[in-house]
C-alpha positions as CSV (number, residue, x, y, z in Angstrom):
1,M,-213.1,-17.7,15.8
2,L,-211.0,-19.3,18.6
3,L,-210.7,-23.0,18.1
4,A,-208.3,-24.0,20.8
5,L,-206.2,-22.6,23.6
6,A,-203.1,-23.9,25.5
7,D,-201.4,-22.5,28.5
8,I,-197.6,-23.1,28.6
9,A,-197.9,-24.2,32.3
10,H,-201.1,-26.4,32.1
11,G,-201.4,-27.5,28.5
12,V,-204.7,-27.4,26.5
13,I,-207.5,-25.7,28.3
14,D,-211.1,-24.8,27.5
15,P,-211.1,-21.8,25.1
16,A,-214.0,-20.3,27.1
17,A,-212.1,-20.5,30.4
18,P,-210.8,-17.3,32.0
19,V,-207.0,-17.2,31.7
20,L,-205.9,-13.6,32.5
21,Y,-206.4,-11.6,35.7
22,A,-208.0,-8.2,35.3
23,D,-204.8,-6.6,36.7
24,D,-202.4,-8.4,34.3
25,E,-200.0,-5.8,33.0
26,G,-200.6,-7.0,29.5
27,V,-204.2,-5.9,30.0
28,L,-203.6,-2.7,32.0
29,R,-200.6,-1.3,30.3
30,G,-199.9,-3.4,27.2
31,R,-196.9,-5.0,28.7
32,A,-197.1,-8.1,26.6
33,V,-195.7,-9.4,23.3
34,F,-197.1,-11.7,20.7
35,E,-196.5,-13.6,17.5
36,T,-198.9,-14.6,14.8
37,L,-198.1,-17.3,12.3
38,R,-199.7,-19.6,9.8
39,V,-200.3,-23.3,10.2
40,Y,-200.1,-25.4,7.0
41,G,-201.4,-28.9,7.0
42,G,-201.2,-29.0,10.8
43,E,-197.6,-27.7,10.9
44,P,-196.7,-24.2,12.2
45,F,-194.5,-22.5,9.6
46,R,-191.1,-21.4,10.9
47,L,-192.2,-21.7,14.5
48,D,-188.6,-21.4,15.7
49,A,-188.1,-18.1,13.9
50,H,-191.3,-16.7,15.5
51,L,-190.2,-17.9,19.0
52,E,-186.9,-16.2,18.5
53,R,-188.7,-12.9,17.6
54,L,-191.0,-13.3,20.5
55,G,-187.9,-13.4,22.7
56,A,-186.5,-10.3,21.1
57,S,-189.7,-8.4,21.6
58,A,-189.8,-9.5,25.2
59,Q,-186.3,-8.1,25.7
60,R,-187.3,-4.8,24.2
61,L,-190.2,-4.5,26.7
62,R,-188.0,-5.6,29.6
63,L,-190.0,-8.8,30.1
64,P,-188.4,-12.1,31.2
65,A,-187.4,-14.3,28.3
66,P,-190.2,-16.6,27.2
67,P,-189.5,-20.3,27.7
68,T,-189.0,-21.6,24.2
69,D,-189.5,-25.3,24.8
70,E,-192.8,-24.7,26.7
71,F,-194.1,-22.4,24.1
72,S,-193.3,-24.8,21.3
73,A,-195.0,-27.7,23.1
74,A,-198.1,-25.5,23.8
75,A,-198.2,-24.4,20.2
76,V,-198.2,-28.0,18.9
77,A,-200.8,-29.1,21.4
78,A,-203.1,-26.2,20.6
79,V,-202.9,-26.9,16.9
80,R,-203.7,-30.5,17.4
81,A,-206.6,-29.6,19.7
82,G,-207.9,-27.2,17.1
83,G,-208.8,-30.0,14.8
84,Q,-208.2,-28.1,11.6
85,P,-205.1,-28.3,9.4
86,D,-205.0,-24.7,8.1
87,V,-205.3,-22.1,10.9
88,T,-203.8,-19.1,12.5
89,L,-201.6,-19.6,15.6
90,R,-200.9,-16.8,18.0
91,L,-198.4,-16.8,20.9
92,L,-198.9,-14.4,23.8
93,W,-196.4,-13.6,26.6
94,T,-197.7,-11.2,29.3
95,A,-195.9,-9.5,32.2
96,G,-198.3,-11.1,34.7
97,R,-200.2,-9.4,37.5
98,E,-199.5,-5.9,38.6
99,G,-196.9,-5.6,41.3
100,G,-194.6,-8.5,40.3
101,G,-196.8,-11.3,39.1
102,V,-195.6,-14.4,37.2
103,P,-195.5,-14.0,33.4
104,H,-198.1,-15.9,31.5
105,G,-197.8,-17.7,28.2
106,L,-200.6,-18.8,25.9
107,A,-201.0,-20.4,22.4
108,L,-204.2,-19.6,20.6
109,V,-205.5,-21.3,17.5
110,S,-208.1,-19.5,15.4
111,A,-209.7,-20.0,12.0
112,L,-208.1,-18.2,9.1
113,P,-209.7,-14.8,8.1
114,P,-212.2,-15.3,5.3
115,G,-211.6,-14.1,1.8
116,L,-207.8,-14.2,1.7
117,E,-207.6,-15.9,-1.7
118,E,-210.2,-13.5,-3.2
119,L,-208.3,-10.5,-1.9
120,R,-205.1,-11.8,-3.4
121,A,-206.8,-12.3,-6.7
122,R,-208.1,-8.8,-7.0
123,G,-205.3,-7.0,-5.2
124,L,-205.3,-4.6,-2.3
125,K,-206.1,-0.9,-2.3
126,V,-204.0,1.0,0.3
127,A,-204.1,4.5,1.7
128,V,-201.1,6.4,2.8
129,V,-201.1,7.2,6.6
130,R,-198.4,9.5,7.8
131,W,-196.5,7.8,10.7
132,A,-194.2,8.9,13.5
133,P,-192.9,5.6,14.9
134,G,-192.6,5.2,18.7
135,L,-189.8,3.7,20.8
136,L,-191.1,0.2,20.4
137,A,-191.3,0.2,16.6
138,G,-190.1,-3.2,15.4
139,A,-191.3,-5.0,18.5
140,K,-194.5,-7.2,18.4
141,S,-196.1,-5.5,21.4
142,T,-199.8,-5.8,22.2
143,S,-199.8,-2.0,22.4
144,Y,-201.3,-2.1,19.0
145,A,-203.9,0.7,19.2
146,E,-202.0,3.0,16.8
147,N,-201.7,0.3,14.2
148,I,-205.4,-0.5,14.4
149,F,-206.2,3.2,14.2
150,A,-204.2,3.4,11.0
151,Q,-206.1,0.5,9.5
152,H,-209.4,2.1,10.5
153,E,-208.4,5.4,8.9
154,A,-207.5,3.6,5.7
155,A,-210.9,1.8,5.7
156,E,-212.7,5.1,6.2
157,R,-211.0,6.2,3.0
158,G,-212.2,3.2,1.1
159,A,-208.9,1.2,1.3
160,D,-208.1,-2.4,2.4
161,D,-205.1,-1.4,4.4
162,A,-202.8,1.4,5.4
163,L,-199.3,2.2,4.0
164,L,-197.3,3.8,6.7
165,V,-195.1,6.6,5.5
166,S,-192.9,8.7,7.7
167,L,-193.1,12.5,7.8
168,D,-190.1,12.8,5.5
169,D,-191.9,10.7,2.9
170,T,-189.9,7.5,3.6
171,I,-191.9,4.2,3.1
172,L,-192.0,2.1,6.3
173,E,-194.5,-0.7,6.4
174,A,-198.1,-1.6,6.7
175,P,-199.7,-1.9,10.2
176,T,-199.3,-5.7,10.1
177,S,-197.2,-6.3,7.0
178,N,-193.9,-5.6,5.3
179,V,-193.9,-3.6,2.1
180,W,-192.2,-4.5,-1.2
181,F,-192.0,-3.0,-4.7
182,R,-190.5,-4.2,-7.9
183,E,-188.3,-2.4,-10.4
184,R,-187.8,-4.8,-13.3
185,T,-186.1,-7.8,-11.7
186,R,-185.2,-6.0,-8.4
187,L,-187.4,-6.4,-5.4
188,L,-187.0,-3.4,-3.0
189,T,-188.1,-3.4,0.7
190,P,-187.4,-1.0,3.5
191,S,-184.3,-1.7,5.5
192,L,-184.5,-3.2,9.0
193,E,-182.4,-0.3,10.1
194,L,-185.6,1.7,9.7
195,P,-188.3,1.4,12.4
196,V,-190.0,-1.6,10.8
197,L,-190.8,-5.1,11.9
198,A,-188.4,-7.9,10.9
199,G,-191.0,-10.0,9.3
200,V,-190.5,-13.8,9.2
201,T,-192.3,-14.0,5.9
202,R,-190.1,-11.1,4.7
203,A,-187.0,-13.1,5.6
204,T,-188.3,-16.2,3.9
205,L,-188.9,-14.3,0.7
206,C,-185.4,-12.7,0.8
207,E,-184.1,-16.3,0.7
208,L,-186.5,-17.4,-2.0
209,A,-186.3,-14.5,-4.4
210,P,-182.9,-15.2,-6.0
211,E,-184.1,-18.7,-6.9
212,L,-187.0,-17.1,-8.7
213,G,-184.9,-14.7,-10.7
214,Y,-185.2,-11.6,-8.5
215,E,-182.5,-9.6,-6.8
216,V,-183.5,-8.2,-3.3
217,E,-182.4,-4.7,-2.3
218,E,-183.0,-3.3,1.2
219,G,-182.8,0.5,1.7
220,T,-184.5,3.8,2.4
221,Y,-187.0,4.7,-0.3
222,P,-189.4,7.7,-0.9
223,L,-193.1,7.1,-1.6
224,E,-192.8,8.5,-5.1
225,R,-190.4,5.7,-6.1
226,L,-192.9,3.1,-5.0
227,L,-195.6,4.8,-7.0
228,Q,-193.5,4.7,-10.1
229,S,-192.6,1.0,-9.7
230,N,-193.6,-2.0,-11.8
231,E,-195.4,-3.8,-8.9
232,V,-196.2,-3.4,-5.2
233,F,-197.1,-6.0,-2.6
234,L,-197.3,-6.6,1.1
235,T,-196.2,-9.7,3.0
236,S,-197.2,-11.2,6.3
237,S,-197.5,-14.6,7.9
238,V,-201.3,-14.9,7.7
239,R,-202.0,-13.0,4.5
240,E,-198.8,-14.3,2.9
241,V,-198.0,-12.3,-0.4
242,A,-200.7,-9.8,-1.0
243,P,-200.5,-7.7,-4.3
244,V,-201.3,-4.0,-4.1
245,V,-203.1,-2.5,-7.1
246,A,-203.7,1.1,-5.9
247,V,-202.3,3.7,-3.5
248,D,-204.6,6.5,-2.5
249,G,-206.8,5.7,-5.5
250,R,-203.8,5.8,-7.9
251,A,-203.1,2.6,-9.9
252,V,-199.7,1.1,-9.3
253,G,-197.9,-1.6,-11.4
254,G,-200.3,-2.0,-14.2
255,D,-203.9,-3.3,-14.4
256,G,-203.8,-5.9,-11.6
257,P,-201.6,-8.2,-9.4
258,G,-198.1,-8.6,-10.8
259,P,-195.9,-11.6,-11.6
260,A,-193.4,-11.3,-8.8
261,A,-196.1,-11.5,-6.1
262,A,-197.6,-14.6,-7.8
263,A,-194.2,-16.2,-8.1
264,L,-193.3,-15.5,-4.5
265,Q,-196.6,-16.7,-3.3
266,R,-196.0,-20.1,-5.1
267,G,-192.5,-20.2,-3.7
268,L,-193.7,-19.5,-0.1
269,R,-196.3,-22.3,-0.3
270,A,-193.7,-24.6,-1.7
271,A,-191.4,-23.8,1.2
272,A,-194.2,-24.6,3.5
273,G,-194.7,-27.9,1.7
274,Y,-198.2,-26.8,0.8
275,P,-199.8,-26.6,-2.6
276,E,-201.4,-23.4,-4.0
277,P,-205.2,-23.7,-4.0
278,S,-206.6,-24.7,-7.4
């Protein structure tokens, strides 16, 4: 549910107002980039890091650099207009109209997806989807059809999400999340040298993990190693730390969500200055 909308050039506008032309290249060709982040208590979490990544994605798509100050102001205004303290914030930067139009920037505030805490409590079931990454892997482009297709394929197989694995059996990521697994006190996650997204939540947990007694290792890992691990979880800005309890119907990491995911979730909320729900 869209709660509020701000244009970087005009400020807060009616969420029902038309804002993009039909020939905007973001609509016609997917020449647009975006960011999605969580707002805790009215404060966008790590907004600067998301704006930096928005700029990196724009560069990958040969789009002009998004104006950071204007986006930051629009984000804050949209969150305030949304009237709710805990929401999802999306930033969108499009190429503009076909034939050399002016780029367009928007900040959208939406209600959080329902059932996130219940999902975390029971843990996710994921299905392996074989994946051949394209040239824009690692960029937050609105050309997201393949990612959504992977999620739909997983859902058709009775899973909550997809685990993207390359044709040579290397673990990559989930369609909207980074992947982690635990071997005793080591947390392993695919290297950013692979075609995966440099998640802001991923970076946050890399900073927090040593304080919680875990060593972080980044590398290239086969699927079987994850399946034999002590614990598996996904991380993203909106879903935060989401335990995985089964891969293709095979239980992983024991009988339920593991201790590292729980500790990292608490650490993430603490970093955001926000308590865990009781």
